[in-house]
N, C-alpha and C positions, 0 to 999 in steps of 0.2 A: 245222221241226216239233219241238215239245217232247215230252219223255217224260212219260207219265202212268202211275201204277199202275193206274188205271181212269178212264174218263170218266163213269161212272155212280156218283156219290158219295152217292146216297141210302142211308140206313142199312139199310132193308129189303133193298135190292139187294146191299149189301155182305155182309149176313148170309147171303143165299142163295148168293152166288158163292163166298165164302171160308169154309171150315169153321172156320178159326182165329178169324174174327170172331164167328161164332155161338157158339163155345165160350166167349168172354169173358162171356157172360151166365150161365154156370154157375159163375163164380168170384166168391166173396164178398170184401168188403173191410171193414176196420175202420170201423165207423160213426162213430168219433170223428174220423177223417180223411176219410171218404167217406160222409157221411150220405145221399148221392144213391142209393147202392146198389151193384150189382155192377160189375165191370170194363167190361162192355159199355155200361151206362148212362153210366159215367164217360167212356169213350172217345168215345161219341157227343156228349156235352156238350163235350168238349175240341175236337172238330172244329167244332162249332157256334160255340163261342167264338172259335176261331181265325179263322174266315171273316169275322167282323165286326170284327176288330181293324184299326185304321188302319195299323199297321206291317206287317201281312200284306198289305193291299191295295196298299201301296207297294212290295212286293217284285216282282221280275220274274216273269212267268208260270212260268218253270222253277223259281225259288226257291219259289214258292207250292206247286208240286207236290212238291218235296222236303220241305218242312215238313209239308205235309198227310200225306204217306206216313209220315213219322216220327211224327206224331200218332196215326195209325191203329195203328202198330206199337209204340208206346212201352211199353205194358204187356202185350204179347202173351204173354210168358212168366210172367206171374202165374199162368197156368193150371197150370204145372208146379212152381212154387215156393211157392205159398200154403199156409200151415200155421198152426196155433195154438200160441202159446208157452205156457210153464208157467202163465201167468195167464189163459189162454183168449183172449188177444188175437190177432187175425188179422194176419199179417205175410207178406211175400213176399221173403225175403232172396235177393239175387243175381239178381233178375228182370231187371235192366237188362243185366247181363253175359251172361246166357243169351239174353236178347232180341236182343242184337247178333248172336249166332251164328245164331239162327233167322231174323232179318231178312235176313242175308246169304244164307242158303240159299234163302229164298223169292224173293229178287230176282235170284238167279243161275240157279236151276233152274226155277222155276215162272213167274216174270214177268221175262223177260230185260231187264236194266237196264244201261245204260252204267256201266262200272266207277266212274268218278269220281262219278257221281250216287249209285250204290248205296252207296259208302263214306261219302258225306256223310250219307245216311239212317241207315246203321248206327251212325255216330258219334253222331248225335243221339239214337238209341235208347239207346246205351250211357251217354251223359252227360246225359240229360235232367234228372236231379236235381241236377246240379252247381251251378247258380245258387242253390239253396236252402241248401246246406250248405258251400259253399266257404270262406266267411270264418270258419267255426268251426274249420277244420282247421289244423294246423301246416303251415308252408311253403305257405301259400295262393298266394303268387306263383308258385312253381315248378309247382304243380298247374295253375294257370291257363295259364301260358305253354306247358306241355306239351299241354294240351287244345287251345289255339289253334293248335297245329301241325297239327291234323287236322280242325278244325271252324271254321265261321264263327260267332263268338260272338254276332253279332246274331241269327242264326237260332236259336241255342240259347236265348237270352233270350226270344225270341218263343214258342218251344215251351214253355218253363217258365211263361210267363204264361198260355198257353192251358191248360196242365195244372192250374194253380191256379184259373183262372176256371171250369174245367169240373168243379167239385166243390162240395159243401156242407160247410163246416167252420168252426169258430169262430175259427180263427187265419188266415183268408184274407188279411186286410190285412197281418198280420205277414209272411206269405210273399211278398206283392207288394212289401213294403218291402225284403225281402232281395234280390229280383230287381233292384230299382232300385239297390241298393248294388253288386250284381254288375256291372251295366252301368257304373257309375262306376269301379269297380275295373279293368274292362277298358280303359276309356279312359285311366286313370292309368298302366296298364302297357303302353300302346301296342299293344294287341291287340284293339281293338274292330273286328270285321269283317275282321281280317287277322292273320297270324302275326307275332309280335314279330321284328323284324329283328336279326340277329346279324352280326358283322363277317365271319364265315366259318363253314364247317361245323365246324371244330375248336373255334371259340369256343362254338358252340351245344352241342357234345358236352361240352366242359369244364364249361359251366354245368350241364348235366344230370347230370353224374357227380361234381360237387364241391359238397356241400351249402352251403358258405359262399361260393361264387362269386357274382358279380353278372353280370347279363345283358350289361353293357357291357365286361366284362373281356376283354382280348385276350391269350391265352396264347402262349407260344413254340411254334413248330412243332417237335415232337419225333418225330412219326411219319415214318419214312423208307420204309416199304413198306406195301402194301395187301393185305388178305385179302378175297376176294369170297365172301360167304356166300349160296348159293342157297336160295330158299324157294319151294316149289311142290308141289302134289299129284303123285303118280305119274302119268306120262303127259302132263304139261304141256309137255315139251320141254326139260328141263334139259340132257340130253346134246347136243341140237342147239344149244342156246345156247353150251355150252362149245366145241363144234367150230367154230362160226361166229364167235364173238366173243372168245374168250380166247387166241387166237394161241399155242397151245402151252404155256401156263402149266402148272406142276405141278398135279395135281388129287388131292384126297383124296375118295374116293367110297365111301360105305357100301354101295351096290349092288355095286360091284366087289369089295369085301372079302367081302361075303356070298356072291357067286358063287365067289370064289376058295376059300372054305371049304366050298362045297357046301351052304349053308344055305338053306332055302326062305324065300320072302318071307312066308309065313304063320306061320313059327316065331318068335314074339315073345320066346321065352325066351332066344334068343341075341343079342338086340339090345344088351344091356349089354356083352357081350364084343366085339361088332363096333365099338361106339362107342369103347371103350377102345383097340382097335387103331388106329382112325382118329385118335384124339387123339395117340397116340404118333407116328404118321406126321406129323401136323401139327406137333408139337413139334420134330421134326428140321428142318423148314422154318422154323419160327418162330425157332429159335436162330440160324439163318443169315440171318435177315431176308430170306427169299426170298418174293416174292409168290406166292400160290397160290389155287386155288378149292376151297371146301368144298362138295361136291356131295351133297346129301341133301334130304329133304323139308322139315324144319325148319318145321312148320306151326303150332307154338305159340310164343308169346312166351317161355315158360319155357325151352324147348329152345334157342331162339336166344340168350337171355341168358346161358346157361351157356357157350356157345361163344364169344360175344363177350367175356365175361370172360377166357377163356383167351387169345384173340388179343390183347386190349389189354394183358394182363399182360406181353406181349413188345413193347409199344409199337407195335403194328400199327394202321394205320388200317383200319376195317372198312366195307365197302360191302355192303349187302343188295340182292340182285336178286330181285324177286318176279316169277314167271311165271304167266300165266293165259290161257286161251282159253275161248270159250263152252262151256257145259255139254255140249251135244250133240257138239261137236267133241272135247271132252276125253274123253268116254266112248268115242268111236270111236278116238281116238289110243291110248288105253290098250289097247283090245282088239286093235289092230293091232301092238302092240309085240312084239319078240322075247321079252321077259320080261314078259308081261302080269301085272299085279297082280289077284288075284281081285276080282270086283265087290263082294263083301261087305266086303272090306278097304278099298277106296277109298271106299265109301259111309260107312263108319265114320270114316275120316280126314276126309272132306269135312265131316262134322258138327262136327268139332273145329277146323276151319280158323280161324286168327287171322291176319289180314293184317298184315304188318310195318308198323309206324308210324314216323313221322319221328324220334321220340325214341329209337329203339332202337339206332341206330348213327351213325357219322359221316355217312353218306349212305344213302338208300334209293332204289332205282330200280325203277319199275314198268314191266314189259314185258308189256302186256296187249293182247290182241286182243278187241275188242268185236264183237257181232253186227253184220253189215252193215246 
C-alpha cells in the first residue's frame, strides 16, 4: 500500500480540507512571472500540468505521490514571505526555505508520513527552483552534487517542468531550456537519479570542504578518532540512545551541565555560558583524541556546523546521529520525562527543526521510528 497525502485530489476538495491550500488564493504574484494570477491558481495549474506529463506517468505510483505532494506544497510559504520591493514588484524571498520547514511540520504532525518519503517531499519543496538557476551560480558542480545527496534529480527536474508549465509568462521556453540543460548537467556529473559515487565517506567530506577538490580525488586517511554529534528534539530518546549504543564513551551533555548549574530549561539567557563550558569539556577530549558523544538537541544546521568545525579542527571524524519518533509518541515521551521541557518550548523548537543532511558531516545516521 502506497502513501498518499490525500486520495481526493480535486482542487475544491483540497481547498476545503486544508486551510493552507485555501490561503494560497489570497497571495498575489508578480504578473510579469505569473500572469495566471495568485498562488492558488498557479498551484492548481502546476498539478494539472504534472498529471499530464509522460515523465510523471512513467514514475512508480509512490514517486507520483511524492512529486504531487511537493507540487502542492512548493509555494506554501509564499503566504508568509510575499512583499513588494522598493519598485512595487511582488516577490517572495526565502519562501522555499521556509516552505521546507512548514512541509516537514505538516507531514509529521498533521499528515503522518514515513520519514524517507517526507524528507524527499521537503527536499523537493526546498530545491524546486534549483534547475532554473543552478548553471548561473559559481561552483555549480558542487551545488548539484550536494543537492543530489538528498534528492532524486529526475523528480526535481519533473517538478521544475510542472512549475514552469503551470504559469503564464513570456520567458517560459527559456525556462524549459534551462531545465533541459540541468538534466544534461546531471547526467554529465553522474548524478541523474542518483547521488554521485565517492570512493569513501572521507573522500566525499574532503570534496565538500575543499573548494578546489575534485569528486574523484582520494585523500589520505588522517582522522584517527570519531565524535558522535546527536541531533534531536527534547524527549526523542537521546539519553536512551547513549545508554544503549555508546558503550560507556565519554559524553558532553548540555542538559547535564544545565542541571549541574541549577539552570532552568526555560532560561535561554544562560545558553551561551552552558555551551562554552561544554566546548571546554570537549576540547579536553579532542586534544587527547578520545572518542566522545556530544549530547544536545542541535536542531539547526548552523548550530551543528559550528560544532563540526570545532571537532574537525582537531582532525576528528564526525558522525551525526538523528533521532525521531512519531509526533504523538514524542509528545508523550517528553511529558513522561523526569525533566520535561515545557510544551511551549518544544513547539517553538519543532518549528525550527532542520534535519541533518548528508553533506554536513563524514556520515549521518538516521534512527527514526515511523508510525506502524
